[in-house]
Every structure is written in structure tokens, then in C-alpha cells.
N, C-alpha and C positions, 0 to 999 in steps of 0.2 A: 497910289502904289504904294506909299508908307503902309496905308490902311491894310491892304491885300497882305503885306509883309506879316503885318502885326497877327492877322487872322491866322495866316500859316503858322505863325509860332506857336499861337495856343493849341493849334490841332494837334503840332507835334508834342508839345508838351503834355496835353492830355492824354494822346497815344501813349506815351513813356510812361505816363502814372498809370494808366490800366496795364500795361504789360508786367509792370513793376509788382502792381496789387496780385495781377494774376499768378506770377512767379512765387510770390510768397503764399498763396492759397495753395498752389501746387506743393510746396515744401512742405507746409503743413501736413497735408494729406499724406505725403509719402513718408512720414516721418519714420527711421527704422525701430525695430522693438529693440528695449533693453536687454542688456543681459541680467539675468537673476540669479543668485546662489541660494540653493535651500539646502536644508540638512537630510538627504535621502536614507540614511539609516535609522533617524529618527523617525521619518514619517513611514518608513516602511515596516509591516508587521505581516508576517507568514504564519500560516499553519497548514496542516496537513489533514485530510479528512480520509480515513480509511474505507475500505471497500464493504467490507463485511459487516461492520456495526454501527456504519456510519455516525462515526464518533471522530472527534480531532484530539489528535494527540501531538506531544512535541516531537521535534523530528530535528536531525541533522541537516542542515541546509549548506552546509560549506561549499558544497561542489554543485550546487544549483546556479543557473545562469539566470541573472537579471536583468533584461533588456527594457531600455528607456526607448519608448515610442512617442513621435509627435500623433496627434489626433487622426491625421491624414495617413497613418501608417508607415511614415518615414523612421527609419531607425535612427536614434539620436546616437546611442553609446550601450553598450552591455558589458558585463563584468561577471567573473564567478563572485558569489556571495562572499566568500571569505577575503577575496580582493576588492571588494566594493568600496569606493571612497565615503568618507563620511560626508562631506560639502562637495555638491554638483552645481558648474555653472552652466545654464542654457539660456536661450531666448525666451522672454516670456511667451505665454500661450496656453495651449491645452495638450497634454501628455496623458499616456497611460503607461502601466509596467506589466511585463510578461515574464512569468518566473517558469522554468523548466527544470526538471531534474538531471536530464541528460539528453544527448540527442537520441531519438527513437529509433530503435531498430525494428525490422520487419518481424523478426523473431528475436526475443531477447530473454536473457536469465534475471532480469531485474524488472522491477516495474518503472514505467513511466509517469511521471506527475506533471502536471501543468495547473497553472493558475495564472489569472488575468485581473487587474483593476479595472475600476470604472475610469471614465476619463476624468482628469483633475486640473486645476489650473495653478499654474506659476506665475504669479505678478510681484511686481515692486511692493516692499513693504507689507506683503502678507505673507501670512504662514500657510505653507504647504501642508494639505492635509490629504492623504491618501488611505484609502478605505482597507481594511484588512483584507489579503488575498489568501483565498482558502485553495490550496493545491489538491488536486484531485488524481486519482488513478485515471489516466486515459487509455491503459493497454487492456486488451481482454485477458485475464489471467484462467489458465487452463490447468488442471491437474487430474491425472487418472487414479482410480482406487479400484483394486479387486477383491473380492470376496475371498477371505482365505480357502476356502474350499475350491474355488474356481482356481486360484494360483496354482493350487496341487495339481490340477488337471492340464494346465498349459504346456504347450511344447516349447522348445528351444528356439523353435522358428518363428515364434509369435512376435508379432509387432504392432503397433497402434500408431496411426498416423494422423495427425491433426493438419489441416490445410485450411487456409484463407486465401482472400484475393492477394494478400500481401506476401505471404511464403507459406512454408509448411514446416513441421517437425516430426520427425519418426521416435517413438518411443520403444528402444529394442530392448533395454534392460529393464525389466517390469517388476524385479525385485526391488529397485532403488529408483523411485520414481520421486523427482523434484517439480514444481509449479514451472510452468512455461508462458511466457508473456507474450501475445501477438500484437502488432500496432494495427487498428481498426481503418478501414477504407472509409467508412461513413460513422455518424453519431449514433445511427439507430440500423438494426436489422443486417448486421453483418454477417454472411454466409460461412458456416463453420462446417466441415466436410470430415466426418471420423470414420477412418477406415479400420477396420480389423482385418488381419490377416496372420494366421499362423494355425496351427492344431489345436483342439482341445479333445483331450483324452483319446487322441489317435484320428480324431477326425477333422478335416480339413476345411476350415473357414476363411471366407473372404466376402467381405459385404461393407457398405458405406452408408452411415446415417447423416442427414444434412440437418442441420441446426440454425439458429441465429442468435445472435448476441450484439448487444449496445456496447459503445465504449465505455470502459468502465468496469464492465460486468466480471465476476469471477464465477466460473463453470466447473463443476466437479463432475466427472464423467464415470459413472460408476457401473462397474461390470458385476453381475452377480448370477449365480443359479438357482432355479426353482424346478421343483418335481412338477411332471406333467401327469394328470392323472391316465390311467387305462381309457376310459373314456373318451377323453380328450385326444389323447394319440389314436383311437382308432377312427374318430371323426375327423382327423387331419390326415387321414390316410397311411400314418406310420404304424409298424407292427410293434407290437410290444410296447416298453415302457420307454418315455424319452424324457430328457431334459430340456428345460429352457433357457437359453440363455439371453438375460435380460441386460439392455444398456438403458440406463438412466441418466438423463443430463438434468442437473439441479443448478439453479441459479442462487448462489450462497447469497448474493448481494442483495435480492429481493425474496429470498428464502421463497421460492415458488419453482413447481415441479414444471418444467418446460415440455418433457415427453419421456414416455416408456416406451419400449419394445424389446426383444425382438427374435429371433433365430431358434428354431426347432432343432436339436442335435440327437440324433438316435442314441441309444444306451441302454446296454443289455441287462447291466447290473444296478438295480434300483439302490443298493444298499451305499453306492457311490455317489448318489445324487445330492445336490447343493443344499445348503443351509436355509434357515429362515431369516428374514430380516429383524433381529432382535437387537438392533442398534440403539433404538429411541430411547436411552435413557440418559440421566443428568450426568454431569461430570462428578467425578469424585477425588477428594483430597484427604490422605492418610497419611498419618505417621508410620514410619516403617520401625516396628518394635515399641511404639508408643501410642497414647491417645493424644492426638493433636490439640484435642480441648482442653488437657491438662498441662498447665505451667511446666515448664523443663527446667532444671538447675544445671548451669553451665559451669563446671569447673575452671579455674583460672587458665589452664593449659589448653581448655577447649573439649569439643568432646562431637562424637558422629552424630550427625542430626541428619536424617534424609527423608523427605516428603515425596511419596507417590503420588502422580496426579493422572488421571485416565479420563479422556473425553470420546465416548463411543461416536459422538457425531463429528469429531476431529475438531482440533484446537483453532480458535480464531483469535484470541488474545488470551495473554497472562499476565495480568497486571500483579504488582507487589508493590505494598507501600510500608515502608519501616517507620514504626512510631516508636522512638526510642527515649529515653529520659537523658542518655548521655550522646547518642549519636544524631547530634543535631544535622539540620542542612548544612551549616558551616564545616562540620567535622566531616561529613560525608562529601561535602565539595572539595574538600582538601586531598581527597584520596580519589578523587574522579568519579564520585557516584552522586546521586542525588535520593531523596526520600521516596520518590513514586517514579515506576518505569513500567514498560511493559515489554516483556521478554522477546515477544512476538516482533515487535518493532523497536528495538533498543536505540536507532539513531546512532549518536555520537558514542553512545555506552557500550556498544559492542564489544570493543576491545576489553575493556573493564568486567564486565559481565560475563563474557565467554573466554575464549581462549584466542588471543592474538597468534600470530606467525611464529612468534618464538616462546609459545606456551605459556605466556603469561596471563593472567585472569583469574577469575574465580571459577571458572568452568561451568557456568550456568547455561542450560539450552538457550538458544537465541535464533531469530529470525526464522528460516525454514525448517531449523530443528524443534519448532512448535509448530509453526501455521502447517495446517492439514495431518498432524499427527495425531495418534490416539492415545499414546502413553508416553510419559516422560518421567524422569527422576530429577527431581529438585534437591540436589544434594548442598546443603547449606554448612557442611562441617567446615570447610575452609574459613568461613565467615564467623564461625564461632570463636576462632582463635584471636579473634580482633575485639571481641566483647569486652574481655576484660581489662583492656590497657586503659580504659577510662574509668575503671573502677565500678563498684557496684551498682546495678541500673536494672530495670525492667525492659526488655525490648520485643515489641510485638510485629511480627511480620504479617501483613493482612494480604492474603493470598486470593486473588479472584480471577475463576476461570470463566471465559464466555466462548462457546462452542459454535459452530459454524451454522448452527440452527439458531442462535440468539441465546441459548439458554445460559444463566448466570449462577455460579456456586461460588461461595466464599466461606473461608475458612481462616483463622487467626492463631499463628502458631507463636507462642508466647516462650521466650527465654528469658531466665533470670540470670545475670551475671554474678559471681562471687566477689 
């Protein structure tokens, strides 16, 4: 009897030990991840890639949204870039970051940018490294242009409507056209319907063309007029001389022609016919009243200094580099400027380079005052008054134009302050 009790006791002790070991093993396997603190501001590097020239430029990310996700797409936390903390505490594991410029609208007046990092690891005792996030435009940018000869024949009732699966926009003021940005439905082959409705030299026209565009594309919808020969007019069954109204959609992003067409309009007076396409010339940069290649001496009180810039194929970028003996990077930063900037995409410098709501600033053309335009005035007169403050020196303003065909032209304006 004692022997049986002894054996039973051993069995109970063994079972207790086994259960205890089992619990220890389970506890080891279910150990919770540790909280890890990493420097988000140090790890995060952002760039913007423009759509027309595929170049990366500085941008103002202040109001961009930075969202931190777990690898399984669970949102951990998000901030505006300007409010983003330096140090962030998260559970150890794998994450990625998504950056967006703003909440994308179906039809917008500004481009939507988006960028996403690869998955990275956050672990105790390890430095967290995040690859540079390149923010790309995901909107479909569309702008209309009209040949001057055609503009003169358009009736006041004429409008052009651009419609996608996401929304539509009607251009009614064809004398003041600005770019419009559409949200894509898919990455590729988004349907774009272009409807022209109105009168051309008294003839009523209404037709729709359908094109496709990828997310991030920049399309120029260009309307022109061409003469049609008598033979062509007779072959088409029309009497007399006609004009042909062409609609050309050009993908500025890829610099490839998508399509050309369309519509024959009867016209009795051939002298009113439309012009030839003679716009394929290089951009020009010229001094108004002086040779830009010759150094100019600036008196202490400043002087009038205006540069006229033209791009027959329309501006995509207007880069300016300030190379000065006295206007160093530190001096420029003290007045809210930098030595290199793009007037087409000024970012945080827009207020200083252009004009803010209070009329302050240098008054240079910026943003849409540059993009898509054919001519602009670069009036550096206000800037010349600053040159003499820091003493006699030589200042070079290197001006580079990039048009929407990718053609580049560069000139250097040299000013010598007394």
C-alpha cells in the first residue's frame, strides 16, 4: 500500500513538472514585442519628381501627410510633415511610409503627389533606415491651347468639356485657361472624353473625341486651323474652299503624339484661313535694351533690368541659379531665398519670389504664371537694389529654360555692383 502511494506521488510530481515546463515554453513563444523608439525625421528623406522633364526638385513638404503603416497595411499613425515628431515609439516589426500632398479630388486645381517607401524594419538596438521616398504626380494634368488665328474665330458660346470616369470640367473662358487635374481611375488607359461645343466663325460645331491617359500624365489639348485645298474640299463633297479644325492631344510627359484630327468647316473666304504650325523653335532669353551676354554695371541705387523669355513650345521649367561673390547661400537664406530655384515649381519660396496676398515679394512669375505659357517677363529690377548693400561684387544669374518638348536654352546675366 505504501509502495502504491509512493508511485502515485512520483507520477503526480512528474505531471506537475511537465505542465510547468510546458507553461514556460508557451510563455517564451508568446513573448510580446518590445517598444522601439526611432528618429523618424532623420530616417525620412523626400523628393519630388516632376512630370514634364522627369527631374527631381526641391519642394515644400510642410502640408504633406506622412502616414506610418505596419507591413499588413494597418495604419499606425499619421501627421502633417510640419507637425511630424522627431522621435516615434512603435512596436518592433516591419513598416512602410506613405506620403501624400493632399486629399485627392476628382477634379482639382493643383496636382496630387504620392510616394511610398519599401518595407523597413524597426528593431531594438538597430538603426532604422528608410529609402528615399520619391513623390510623383498621380493626377492627369490637362491644359487647352488655341492657335491665335482660331481664337479670333471662336464664338462667345464656345466651351470645351473634359470628362473622365471620376468627374468633368468645362472650360468656358477660353481666353484665360489654366491647367486642371483629374483623379485617375486606374494606373493605365484612363478614358478622357474631349467635347468641343460652340461656333467657329459662325458655324456651329459639336463633337467629342476620346483619348486615354495613364496616371501622372500631362496632356496638352491643342486646337489649330489648317487650310484645305480645293481638290480636297471637292473630294470630300464640300463646295469651295474649306478650313480644317485640328485637335491634337500631346503627351508632354512622354513627348509623344497621341492623335490628330478632325472636323471640316466650310469657309467662303480663304484669306481668313488658319496659320501654319511654326512654333517648333528653341526658347529665347534676351535682355530688354541690352545684350544679355555683356556684363552690366549696376549703380548703388539699382537700375532697370528686364529679361524677356519666350518658349514657342511653352514653358515646363525656368531655373535660376545665383552665383555671387557676396550673395552667399547664408545671405540669401537670411532673406528667405536660396541660390537655386525653379520658378515653375517654387515650393516654399513662392511668396518670396512672387507676390504674396499683401503684395510683398520680388514679383517674379511663379507656378502657373510660368507653366504652359509662351512668353514671360523676368523683371530683376527690385533685386538690383539689393546688390550694392553688400559692397562691390560680380553677380551671375544663370537662367535656364526647359520647354515642354524638353528643349533647353541657357543664358547668363552678369551684373557688377559698384
